[in-house]
C-alpha positions as CSV (number, residue, x, y, z in Angstrom):
1,M,-56.1,-19.1,105.3
2,S,-53.3,-21.8,106.0
3,A,-53.5,-25.0,107.8
4,P,-53.7,-24.9,111.7
5,Y,-50.5,-25.0,113.4
6,T,-49.8,-28.1,115.3
7,P,-46.8,-27.5,117.5
8,N,-43.7,-30.0,117.7
9,L,-43.3,-31.0,121.1
10,K,-39.9,-32.5,120.8
11,P,-37.4,-30.7,123.3
12,F,-35.5,-28.1,121.7
13,P,-31.6,-28.6,121.2
14,P,-29.5,-27.0,124.1
15,L,-28.4,-23.5,123.2
16,K,-24.7,-23.4,122.8
17,N,-24.6,-19.4,122.5
18,D,-26.3,-17.4,124.7
19,L,-24.4,-14.3,124.4
20,I,-26.9,-12.1,123.0
21,L,-29.5,-13.1,125.7
22,R,-27.0,-12.4,128.5
23,A,-26.0,-8.9,126.7
24,A,-29.9,-8.1,126.7
25,K,-30.7,-9.2,130.2
26,G,-27.5,-6.9,131.3
27,E,-25.2,-9.8,131.9
28,R,-21.5,-9.5,131.8
29,T,-20.3,-10.7,128.3
30,E,-16.8,-11.7,127.0
31,K,-17.4,-10.0,123.8
32,V,-20.0,-8.0,122.1
33,P,-22.8,-10.0,120.6
34,V,-23.8,-9.1,117.0
35,W,-26.4,-9.6,114.3
36,V,-28.0,-7.5,111.7
37,M,-31.5,-6.4,111.0
38,R,-32.7,-8.2,107.6
39,Q,-29.6,-10.3,108.1
40,A,-31.9,-13.0,106.1
41,G,-32.4,-11.3,102.7
42,R,-31.6,-10.2,99.0
43,Y,-28.1,-9.3,99.8
44,L,-27.0,-13.1,99.8
45,P,-26.7,-15.1,96.5
46,E,-28.0,-18.3,98.5
47,Y,-31.0,-16.4,99.5
48,K,-31.8,-15.7,95.7
49,A,-31.0,-19.2,94.7
50,A,-33.1,-20.5,97.3
51,K,-36.1,-18.5,96.9
52,G,-36.2,-18.6,93.2
53,D,-39.2,-17.0,91.5
54,T,-41.3,-17.9,94.6
55,K,-43.2,-14.7,95.8
56,F,-42.6,-12.9,98.5
57,F,-45.8,-13.6,100.7
58,A,-45.7,-17.1,99.3
59,T,-42.1,-17.6,100.7
60,C,-43.6,-16.4,104.2
61,R,-46.0,-18.9,104.1
62,N,-43.5,-22.0,103.4
63,P,-42.3,-22.9,106.7
64,H,-39.4,-25.4,105.3
65,L,-38.1,-22.3,102.9
66,V,-38.3,-19.9,105.6
67,S,-36.1,-21.9,107.8
68,E,-33.7,-22.4,105.3
69,L,-33.6,-18.8,104.6
70,T,-33.3,-17.7,108.5
71,I,-30.3,-20.0,108.9
72,Q,-28.4,-18.9,106.0
73,P,-26.7,-16.1,107.5
74,V,-25.7,-18.3,110.5
75,N,-24.1,-20.8,108.1
76,R,-22.4,-17.9,106.7
77,Y,-21.3,-15.7,109.6
78,P,-20.5,-15.9,113.3
79,V,-23.5,-13.9,114.0
80,D,-24.9,-14.4,117.4
81,A,-28.5,-14.7,116.5
82,A,-30.7,-15.6,113.9
83,I,-34.0,-13.7,112.9
84,I,-37.1,-15.6,111.5
85,F,-37.7,-14.5,107.8
86,S,-40.9,-13.3,107.8
87,D,-42.6,-9.7,107.7
88,I,-44.4,-7.2,109.7
89,L,-47.3,-7.1,107.0
90,V,-48.8,-10.4,108.2
91,I,-50.7,-9.0,110.9
92,P,-53.0,-6.7,108.5
93,I,-53.1,-9.5,106.2
94,A,-54.4,-11.7,109.4
95,L,-57.1,-8.7,110.1
96,G,-58.8,-9.2,107.0
97,M,-57.0,-6.7,104.6
98,K,-56.7,-8.0,100.9
99,V,-53.2,-8.2,99.3
100,A,-52.7,-6.7,95.6
101,N,-49.0,-7.1,95.3
102,D,-45.9,-8.3,97.0
103,P,-43.8,-5.3,98.8
104,G,-42.0,-3.4,96.1
105,E,-44.4,-4.6,93.3
106,G,-47.0,-2.0,93.7
107,P,-49.7,-1.0,96.1
108,V,-49.6,-3.8,98.7
109,F,-53.3,-3.6,100.0
110,A,-56.2,-3.7,97.4
111,E,-58.2,-1.6,99.7
112,P,-56.1,0.7,102.1
113,I,-57.7,2.4,105.1
114,L,-58.7,5.9,104.0
115,K,-61.6,7.1,106.0
116,A,-62.7,6.2,109.7
117,E,-65.5,3.8,108.8
118,D,-62.7,1.6,106.7
119,V,-61.5,0.5,110.5
120,N,-64.6,-1.3,110.9
121,K,-63.8,-3.6,108.1
122,L,-60.9,-5.3,110.2
123,N,-61.6,-8.4,111.8
124,P,-59.7,-8.2,115.3
125,D,-61.1,-11.7,116.5
126,F,-59.1,-13.6,113.6
127,D,-58.1,-17.0,114.6
128,I,-54.5,-16.5,115.1
129,Q,-53.5,-20.3,114.6
130,D,-55.5,-20.6,111.2
131,E,-54.0,-17.2,110.1
132,L,-50.5,-17.2,111.2
133,G,-49.7,-20.7,112.2
134,Y,-47.2,-20.7,109.4
135,V,-45.2,-18.5,111.4
136,Y,-45.2,-20.4,114.4
137,E,-44.4,-23.6,112.7
138,A,-41.3,-21.8,110.8
139,I,-40.4,-20.8,114.3
140,T,-40.4,-24.3,116.0
141,L,-38.8,-25.8,112.8
142,T,-36.1,-23.4,112.7
143,R,-35.2,-23.8,116.6
144,H,-34.9,-27.3,115.7
145,N,-32.8,-26.8,112.6
146,L,-30.5,-24.5,114.2
147,E,-29.4,-27.2,116.5
148,G,-28.8,-24.7,119.4
149,K,-26.1,-22.6,117.6
150,V,-27.9,-19.3,118.1
151,P,-30.8,-18.2,119.7
152,L,-33.7,-17.3,117.5
153,F,-35.4,-13.9,117.1
154,G,-39.4,-13.4,116.8
155,F,-40.3,-9.8,115.7
156,C,-43.4,-7.8,114.7
157,G,-43.9,-4.3,113.4
158,A,-45.3,-1.6,115.9
159,P,-48.8,-0.3,115.7
160,F,-47.9,3.3,114.1
161,T,-45.6,1.5,111.5
162,I,-47.9,-1.2,110.5
163,M,-50.7,1.4,110.3
164,R,-48.7,3.5,108.2
165,F,-48.4,1.0,105.5
166,M,-52.7,0.1,105.8
167,V,-53.1,3.8,105.1
168,E,-50.6,4.9,102.9
169,N,-50.2,1.6,101.2
170,V,-46.4,2.5,101.1
171,S,-45.3,0.6,98.1
172,A,-47.6,2.3,96.0
173,G,-45.5,5.5,96.2
174,P,-44.9,8.5,98.8
175,N,-48.0,9.5,100.3
176,V,-46.3,11.5,103.4
177,N,-48.3,12.4,106.1
178,R,-51.6,10.5,105.4
179,A,-51.2,8.3,108.4
180,R,-50.5,11.2,110.7
181,R,-53.5,13.1,109.0
182,F,-55.4,10.1,110.1
183,L,-54.8,10.4,113.6
184,V,-55.3,14.1,113.6
185,E,-58.7,14.1,111.4
186,C,-60.0,10.9,112.6
187,P,-58.4,10.8,116.3
188,E,-61.2,8.1,117.5
189,A,-60.9,5.9,114.3
190,G,-56.9,6.2,114.6
191,A,-57.0,5.2,118.2
192,R,-59.0,2.5,117.6
193,L,-57.1,1.2,114.9
194,L,-53.6,1.3,116.7
195,G,-55.5,-0.5,119.8
196,I,-56.6,-3.1,117.1
197,L,-53.1,-3.4,116.2
198,K,-51.6,-3.6,119.5
199,D,-53.8,-6.4,120.5
200,A,-52.8,-8.5,117.3
201,I,-49.3,-7.4,118.0
202,V,-49.4,-8.8,121.6
203,R,-51.1,-12.1,120.5
204,H,-48.4,-12.6,117.6
205,L,-45.5,-12.2,119.8
206,V,-46.7,-14.4,122.5
207,E,-47.6,-17.2,119.9
208,Q,-44.0,-16.8,118.3
209,I,-42.4,-17.1,122.3
210,V,-44.7,-20.1,122.6
211,A,-43.5,-21.4,119.4
212,G,-39.7,-21.2,120.3
213,A,-38.7,-17.7,119.7
214,Q,-36.1,-16.8,122.6
215,I,-35.9,-13.3,122.0
216,V,-38.3,-10.6,120.3
217,Q,-37.9,-7.3,118.6
218,V,-40.8,-4.7,117.9
219,F,-40.0,-2.6,114.8
220,D,-41.1,1.0,114.8
221,T,-39.6,2.3,111.4
222,Y,-41.7,5.1,111.0
223,A,-42.3,6.1,114.6
224,G,-40.0,9.4,114.1
225,E,-42.5,10.9,111.8
226,L,-45.2,11.2,114.6
227,G,-43.0,13.8,116.4
228,P,-42.9,14.4,120.1
229,A,-46.5,15.3,120.7
230,L,-48.1,12.7,118.6
231,F,-45.7,9.8,119.6
232,A,-46.7,10.6,123.2
233,R,-50.0,10.5,122.8
234,Y,-50.5,7.7,120.5
235,E,-47.5,5.4,120.0
236,L,-45.6,5.4,123.3
237,P,-48.9,4.1,125.4
238,M,-49.3,1.2,122.9
239,L,-45.7,0.4,123.0
240,R,-45.6,0.1,126.8
241,S,-48.5,-1.9,126.5
242,I,-47.3,-4.5,124.3
243,A,-44.3,-5.0,126.6
244,A,-46.5,-5.3,129.8
245,E,-49.2,-7.6,128.0
246,V,-46.8,-9.6,126.5
247,K,-45.1,-10.6,129.8
248,E,-48.6,-10.9,131.6
249,K,-49.9,-13.4,128.9
250,L,-46.7,-15.6,129.1
251,K,-47.2,-15.8,132.6
252,E,-50.9,-16.9,132.4
253,R,-49.6,-19.6,130.1
254,N,-46.8,-20.5,132.4
255,V,-44.2,-19.6,129.6
256,D,-41.1,-17.8,130.7
257,P,-40.4,-14.3,129.5
258,V,-37.8,-13.6,126.9
259,P,-35.7,-10.5,126.4
260,M,-37.7,-7.7,124.4
261,I,-36.2,-5.2,122.0
262,V,-37.9,-1.9,121.0
263,F,-36.4,-0.1,117.9
264,C,-38.0,3.3,117.3
265,K,-36.2,5.0,114.3
266,D,-35.9,8.8,114.4
267,V,-37.1,9.1,117.9
268,H,-34.2,10.8,119.3
269,F,-36.8,13.0,121.4
270,A,-38.0,9.8,123.4
271,L,-34.9,7.8,124.3
272,E,-35.3,8.5,127.9
273,E,-39.1,7.4,127.8
274,L,-38.2,4.4,125.7
275,S,-35.6,3.3,128.4
276,K,-38.7,3.1,130.8
277,S,-40.9,1.5,128.6
278,G,-40.8,-1.9,129.8
279,Y,-38.1,-3.4,127.2
280,D,-35.0,-4.9,128.1
281,V,-33.0,-3.4,125.0
282,V,-33.7,-0.2,123.2
283,G,-32.3,-0.2,119.5
284,L,-30.8,2.9,118.0
285,D,-30.5,4.2,114.5
286,W,-27.3,5.3,112.9
287,T,-28.3,9.3,113.6
288,I,-28.1,8.8,117.4
289,Q,-24.9,9.9,119.1
290,P,-23.8,6.6,121.3
291,L,-22.7,8.9,124.4
292,H,-25.9,10.7,124.5
293,A,-27.9,7.7,124.3
294,R,-26.2,6.4,127.0
295,R,-26.3,9.3,129.1
296,L,-30.3,9.0,128.6
297,T,-30.8,5.6,129.2
298,A,-28.4,4.0,131.5
299,P,-28.4,2.0,133.6
300,R,-32.0,0.9,132.7
301,V,-31.5,-1.0,129.5
302,T,-29.0,-2.5,127.2
303,L,-28.4,-0.4,123.7
304,Q,-28.5,-2.3,120.3
305,G,-27.2,-0.5,117.1
306,N,-26.1,1.5,115.4
307,M,-23.7,1.5,112.5
308,D,-25.0,3.2,109.4
309,P,-26.0,0.8,106.7
310,V,-24.2,2.6,103.9
311,M,-20.9,1.9,105.5
312,M,-20.9,-1.6,104.5
313,F,-20.2,-0.1,100.9
314,A,-16.8,1.4,102.2
315,T,-13.6,-0.3,102.3
316,K,-13.1,-3.2,104.7
317,E,-10.5,-0.8,106.5
318,E,-13.2,1.9,106.8
319,I,-15.5,-0.7,108.2
320,R,-12.9,-1.8,110.9
321,K,-12.4,1.7,111.9
322,G,-16.0,2.4,112.2
323,V,-16.6,-0.4,114.4
324,K,-13.7,0.2,116.5
325,E,-15.1,3.9,117.1
326,M,-18.5,2.3,117.7
327,L,-17.3,0.2,120.4
328,E,-15.5,2.8,122.3
329,K,-18.5,4.9,122.4
330,F,-20.8,2.1,123.7
331,G,-18.6,0.0,125.6
332,T,-18.4,-3.4,125.4
333,Q,-21.0,-4.3,128.1
334,R,-25.2,-4.1,128.1
335,Y,-24.4,-3.7,124.3
336,I,-25.5,-5.6,121.4
337,A,-23.9,-4.4,118.1
338,N,-26.1,-4.3,115.0
339,L,-26.5,-1.8,112.0
340,G,-28.7,1.3,112.3
341,H,-31.5,-0.1,110.1
342,G,-31.7,-2.9,107.8
343,V,-28.7,-4.2,105.7
344,M,-29.4,-3.1,101.9
345,K,-30.0,-5.2,99.2
346,D,-26.7,-4.4,97.2
347,T,-24.4,-5.0,100.3
348,D,-21.4,-6.9,99.4
349,P,-21.7,-10.0,101.8
350,D,-18.1,-9.9,102.3
351,H,-18.0,-6.6,103.8
352,L,-20.9,-7.4,106.0
353,G,-18.7,-10.4,107.3
354,E,-15.8,-8.1,107.9
355,F,-18.4,-5.7,110.2
356,I,-19.6,-8.7,112.2
357,H,-15.8,-10.1,112.7
358,A,-14.5,-6.9,113.5
359,V,-17.0,-6.3,116.3
360,H,-15.9,-9.8,117.8
361,K,-12.4,-9.1,117.4
362,Y,-12.1,-5.3,118.9
363,S,-14.7,-6.1,121.7
364,E,-12.5,-9.2,122.6
365,D,-9.4,-7.1,122.7
366,M,-11.3,-4.1,124.7
367,N,-12.2,-6.8,127.4
368,T,-8.8,-8.4,127.6
369,S,-7.1,-4.9,128.1
370,A,-9.6,-4.0,130.7
């Protein structure tokens, strides 16, 4: 348990770059905004130097270190947003699951959810400030430390993606299908678990926004594994509820809403439904055709994505060519450039920089020509 979060009531510095917020809202932009998922991370030498030997979850609980790591990519690249350094697994920890290892070092949880009655061990009424105040403190601190350079993202995992970690203990090795089997074999417990996670996600997103997050993203990395039937039955209603309830709870607290992005990897079968689910932006993985996505979602939402992360290992010339083709397909309006998933840990920082610079250059040229 961390110390209770006490907000810094000092006014935030005025925002100097609102490009991504305007794009998310569907307003006209002079160039395409760009950021990358996992942009604060292991591919940067300055990340490794700052983090040192500090364990991952310990890093997440250190607001000053989190702020430093969050801002490192902003100092290196002309990205149009920062995303707070945190993890989707802070929610199951807050719900009472015990940590066995950091991600990537073995089974994450000492006692994963294996049977229906295990859901009863969770504490859905946890004190959110006691358990997750370190995240909100880091957000407020980072908003001040950014000095208004770019907006700050908050984020969380989506219910099924978090559930998959809780059930399959992903870092322990492939336990493919166990989470989906849980929904089929224990439908009542599975629905209850997703509902518990949904409620925690809503609370967590609201507190991030209250603390200073100016835009938020819901990550559903494993959503595609559900397929059309299970996704429509279990996950899509949860995603809709998250969008609606976050806005309603912000209204109750007299806090202005912020743009919301939903990123469901491999959910080609539900792009139209996602565009009607209450989010301002739909994120796309690299396997989705931009023109097809536009046909299914326009004019309801802004799109985000979707360069294949492995393209960062191509030559700089190939990266520029890929960016140009991507922009020609998506267009320069109602669009946020990004990778189709997180930047890979062995990526050359200079190659990622080429991607970011190319997005700005080519989109400005296209707008000028138009």
